[in-house]
Phi, psi and omega in degrees: 000136182281132176297144184245141178264180180314150175056025176078012178280126178302137182304325182297325178291316177300313178300318178297316179298318178301309180301317181291324178291321178299316177296318179299317179299327178280002177081022182248084180298319179296322177294325180295319179293318176298320180291329179290343174053045184301325180293330184274341183274143173289160181305319179298320180289322177297318176299318181291324178295316181293320178295323177297314180296313180292324178295318178295315178300318180299317179299318181289326175298316180295317179297310183295328181273013175052047177071019179108353183281337180235132180291148175239128180275124174261121181264149179241132183240148174276183185296338180267002179085012177270140181292136176225162175285159182302324181293334179267357183284154175291155179310320181296326182288323176297321176301315180299320181294314179299320181293311179302313178299322177298317181295314180305322182271013175077018182256068183300324179294321178293320181298315179298321178298317178300316180292320177303313180296314182299312181294327181286333187247351184274148174283166178302324178296322180291322178300315180301314178301321177292322175293320181297318179300313180297321179291321176298315177297318178301315180296310184294317179294319179293319178300316179297320175298312183298318180299332183258009183057039176262156184292144177225142178308135182304322182294331178283313180304320180297317182291326183270342182254356179299000000 
């Protein structure tokens, strides 16, 4: 039986996300993708990993936004890490934005559907881009929460504060 983390998430997915965040924190996007072990994960596991990251980002957006009382800006980045408008973003990044917005608005089924469509139609490079975007948002949002002494999932804090 696979160990399970909070909210029924398998521990191996949390550990995979932690390894990828640690590599990302060290500035190693390629290492983050390698740590995410996308080739080794089944499509359902990749989707579950992505939903874990987006669900966590959604929680942090809500926390940072003071339950909706203060706006939170979601930034979109290209493959070089430069901010771009949503209209100029690559398709996987647009998918990431739609998925995050669905999660923020409590539409987990819509978020899952967005990822399902993306994973079914995306090239391996596009899937990697989607994972990198989710990891960048997770890092930036968690850093913002930590700087404001707001709660962050313990598994994220472990990856970022080690």
